[in-house]
N, C-alpha and C positions, 0 to 999 in steps of 0.2 A: 504494500500500500504506500502511495506517495505521501510526502509531507502534507500537501494540501488535502488529500483524502483523509488523513488522520485528523487534521485540524477540524474538518467538517464533521467527521464521525464522532469525535469525542470518545468517551468511555462508556459505551452502551453495556458491555459485558465486562464484569470485573472478576478476576480469579480470587477464590478464597485463599486466605493466608496459608493454611496448611498445604493446600494443593500447589500454590506458587513456590513455597519452600521446597517441597518434595521434588517439583519439576527441576529446579536448578541444582539441588543436591545430587540428583541422578547423574549430573555431568561433572561432579567434583570428586576428586580422589585425593587422598592424603599424599603429600610428597614423601620422598625417601631420603632426604638429606639429614645426616646425623653427624654428631661429633662426640668425642669423649671428654668429659669435663670433670674437674675436681669438685668435691662436695661443696666447697665454698662458693662455687659458681653455679650450682645446680638448683638453687631455690627458685621455684616457679617454672622450671623447665619440665618437659614432658618426656617420660622414659621411652626409650626405643628398644628396650630389652627386658627380659624377665630377670629379676634380681632375687637370688637365693642367699641365705646366710652361710658364709664360708666357715664361721665358727659359732659356737653356742654362746648364749648369754643367760646366766653367768657361765664363765668357763671353768668354774670350780664350785664345790659345795661351799656355801657361805652362810655366816650368821645373819639371820634376819632381824635380830634384836641385840641390844646391849645386854650382857649378862655373862653367864658361865656355860662353856661347852662341857657336856657330860655324856656319860653312857646312860641312856634312858632307864635301863634296868636298875641302875644304882639309886634312882629316885623313887622307885615304887614305894608307896605307903607314906611318902612325905606329906605333912600337913602343918597347919599353923600350930596345932597342939603338940605334934610329934615330928619335928623337923629331922631330915636326914643330914648327917654331918659327913662332909667329904673333905679330903685334904686339898689345899690349893696348890696346884702344880703349874708347870710351865712346859711348853712344847706339846708333845703327844699326850693324849689323855689316857692314863692307865686306870685300871679298876679302882673304884672308890676315890677318884680324883675329879677336880673341877678346874678348868683353865679359863681365865678371864678373856672375853672376846668383845668386839665392838661390831655394830651393824655394818655389814658388808665385808668383814674380815674373813679370811680363809678359815674354814672349819678345821680344827686340829685333827690330826690322825688319831683314830680310836674313838672319837666322839661321834654321836649320831643324833644329838639334840642340843638345844640351848635353853637354859632356865633364865627367864627375864631377871634382870638385876633387882627389880623391886620385890621379887619373891625369894630373895637371899639376904643373908647377913654375914659379914666376915668377922670372925673372932680369932685374932692372932693369925695362925697359918691354916685355919680351918674355915670352911664355908658351910653355913647352915642353909639348907634348902627347905622352903616351906610349901612347895607345890610340886607334885609329881608331873613329869613330862613324858609324852609318848615318843617313840622313835620317829625322827623326822620333824618334830615340833620346833617351830621357830628356826627352821633351816631352809635356805634356798638351794634347791638342787641344781646340778649342772643342766643347762638348757631349759630351766623353768620359765624364763622369759622368752627366749628364742632358741629353738632347736637347731643344731647344725644341719644344713641342707634345706631348711624350711623356706618355702616360697614366700617372699615378702611382698613383692610388687610385680605387676604385669605391665607390658607395653601400653602406653596411653595414660598412665597415671601421672598426674601433675604433682610434682614434688613440693611438699610443705616443710616448714622448719622442723616439725616434729619428726618427719621422715628422715631428715638429715641426721638428727640425733640417733635414731635407730640404726641407720646405715653405718654410721661411724662406730657404734657400739659393737657391731658384728664384724668389723674389720674391713668394710668397704670404703675405699677412699676416692674412687672414680666411678662414674656411671655414663652409659651411652644414652644420649638424649637427642630428640629431634631439633633441628634448627627451627627457630621461630618462623612462621609464615611472613612473607613480605607483601605489602600492599601499597600501591600508588594511589594517592588521594588527589583528585583533580577538581578544584572548584571552577565552575564555569559561570559566565555572565559578565558582559561588558560594563555593567553598572557597578561591579564590585571593586572596592578599594580597601587597602589595609588600614588606613587612618584618614582623618580629616575629610569626611565626605562633603562634597558640594551638593546643592540641590539636584535630586535625581540619582544620586549615588548612594550606595549602601555599603557599610563596613562588612567585609567578608568574615563570617563566623563559622559557617558550616564545615569548611575544610579543616579549620583548627580543631573544632569539636570532634569531628569524625576521626581525625588522626590520633587525637589523645585517647578516644574511646578504643580504637584499634590497639594502641599501645597497652592499655589496661587489659585487653583481652588476650594478650600474649603475642601480638604481632609486631613487626617492625614497619612502621609507616614512613612513607616519604611524602611530605606535604608539598605539593607543587604550587607554582605561581598560578594566578587566575588566568583562565583561557577565555577569550572572547566567544560570543555566540556566532561562530563561523564554522561551517562544516569542515573546512580544510584544517583549521586550527584544532578542532576537537579530534579529528581523525589522527593528526600527527601526535597529539598528546596521548591518545589511547595506544597507538602503535609503539610509542616510546616506552610505555610501561608494561607491555605484554611479557617482558621478562620477569615481572613480578608474579607472585602467586595469585593475586587478586587485583583488579583495577576497580576503583570506585570513583564515580563522578558525583558532584553535587550541583543541582540546578539543571534546567533544560531537559527534564525528563517527561514533561507532559506533552500536549499536542498543540501548544500555542504557536504563534508566528515565529518565535525565536527558539523553540524547543527542538533542537536538531540531534541531540545525542542518541536517542533510540534509532533514528534513521541511519546515522553513521555506523552504529554497532551492527545493525542489520546488513549493511553493505559489507562490512568487514567480516562478519560472522553470522550470528543468529540471535535475534531477540526471542527469548523463550516465554517471557511474561511481560505484559505491558498493561498496567491497571489492575490494582488489587483491592479487594473489598475490605479495606480498613480505613479508620478515621482517627486522627488526621493523616493524610498522606497517600491517597489512592493512586496518584500519578507516578508510582515507582515502576521501574522497568528492570528486568533481569535478563542477562544475555551471556553469551560465551563467544570469544574470539580466539581462534587458534588454541583452543583448550584452556584458555584463561577466563575465569568467571569475571563478568563485568556487572557491577551493581550500580544502577543509575538512580540516585536518590533525588527526591524533590528538593526544590530550592527553599521552600518555607522552612524555617529552622526547626519547629516542633515536628513537622512531617518528616524532615530529614532524620532527626534523632529517633523517632518511632521506627522508621524503616531500617535504620542502621542496626537497632537492637534486634528487630525481627528477622532480618535477612543477612546483613553483613556479619554479625557476630557468629551465627551458626556456620556460615560459609568459611570464615577464617578458622573456626575450630575444626571443621572437617579437613581443610587443607593442611592444617598444622598437626593433625592426629591428636587433637586435644579433646578432653571430655567437655560436654556442654551442660554444666550444672544449672539447675533451675534457680531463678532469682529468688532470694528470700522474700517472704511476705509477712505482713502483720495483719491480724484480724481486727477490723475496726467497724464502728457503727456509722452508717452514712447519715450525714446531717440533713441533706436534702436530696431530692430526686436527681438521678442521672438519666437522661434520655439517650436512646440509641436507635439507629435505623436497622430494622430487621434484615438479616443477611449480611450485615457489616460488623466487623470486629472493631469496637471503639475503645480508645485509650483515654480515659478521663483523668486528668491530673488532679491530685488532692493534696491538702495539707493535713497533718495530724495534730490533734490537740488532746489534752487530758479530758476524759469523760467522767461522768458521775459514777459509772460502774467499774468493772474490771477490765475494760477495753477502751482504747482511745476512740476519738471521734474523727471521722474523715470528712473534711470540708472541701467540696469540689472547687477548684480554681476556675477551670474551664473544661468543657467537653469538646469545644470547637475552638477555632482560632489558631490555625496551624502556623501563623506567622508571629504569634505572641510568645517570644522566647522566654520571657520572665515567667510565663504560666507553667513552664516545666522546670526552669532553673531554680525557681523559688518553691517548688513543690517538694513533698517528701516521698512521692512515688505516684504511681497511677493505678487506677482500677480498670481491669480489662473486662469489658462487657462482651460476652461471646455472641456469635452470630445469631444464636437461637433466642436471645433475649431482646426485649424492646427497652431495656434499661433496668435500673434498680430504683426502688422506692426509698424515700427517707425512712430511716430506722432499720433498714436491712443490714445484715452483717456482710461485709465485703472483704476481700483480700486485697491489701494495698501492696503492690509489687515494687520492691526496691530495684528499679531497672539500672541504677547507676552503680550497683555492686560490681566490683571489678573483675570477678572471676569469669 
């Protein structure tokens, strides 16, 4: 369809969000670039290998409490009224002996239990034991925490600080991880400037916002200079970034007089989806050129953000072999009604405040107004109204999604 035909036709048919995402993800595969890095550089990276424990934790039987290492059979019958008296020894534990130990210390040879220090009293060179212990009591066995050869992590696991501690404890000092995915971020629009706008000009924010979001999602973004609304300029910019894993443009994705990006992408490759049933931001387009996904985001700032979260994030995660965790949500009570068009997924921005009961109150900032950046930047999250609903009534319990969570 020509540019003029698209402009006249508008968006009569809009693809549902789930279908649009599935369509583009079918064309996306994870890359195979990896590197081996030291643990100090592995935080937040995604494993490209299965990691097993080369050594157990603990690597020895250890005292789990401060106290005295003993032979459990020597304490049988000990009580507050009738303590068992043992000789205080050093080194190996012989029959009828007790050796002082501290939490985490090696269990002396001959011992099979530890009596907690508060259940003992030292009198000269003797130890009175006021509580009998069973074999293995207050003792951490070899491999109690991690067994030798135990599978710890699988490929695709994103490493957290706690993982680094566990890996170091079992003797792993390097891991094989995937390279972060790369993305070229191309803002389009001849009206865009970086600062000091004249009448008719607009400060460029979408490219900055999207590049920083991509960085939080584990990608390496390249934030390009603004490209004019010119098919040749847009074509050259997209072709320049086809070496990236993903190309994303902002602006020029609709069917207006200066919206050339989908037409250019269709000439270079294929537009898979153009027009999605979500609000704000239905004029999003998704395509592929020479195997590289191209995400064409709308120019209105809120619409741009909504579509980046819904489409760019999962595409980057797929390309980078990364998991796609759900955004955390908070259950809140809606202060007033949210309206939604049936068949359209709506993202209504809300602010949270303390309520009278055990849950916060969600106050809608706006359900429309895709150009009002403050409505999302000053919100605490958004409420997703599914396609099957015509909105939510005041007083309903809703899930407020923290879309800006960085994982």
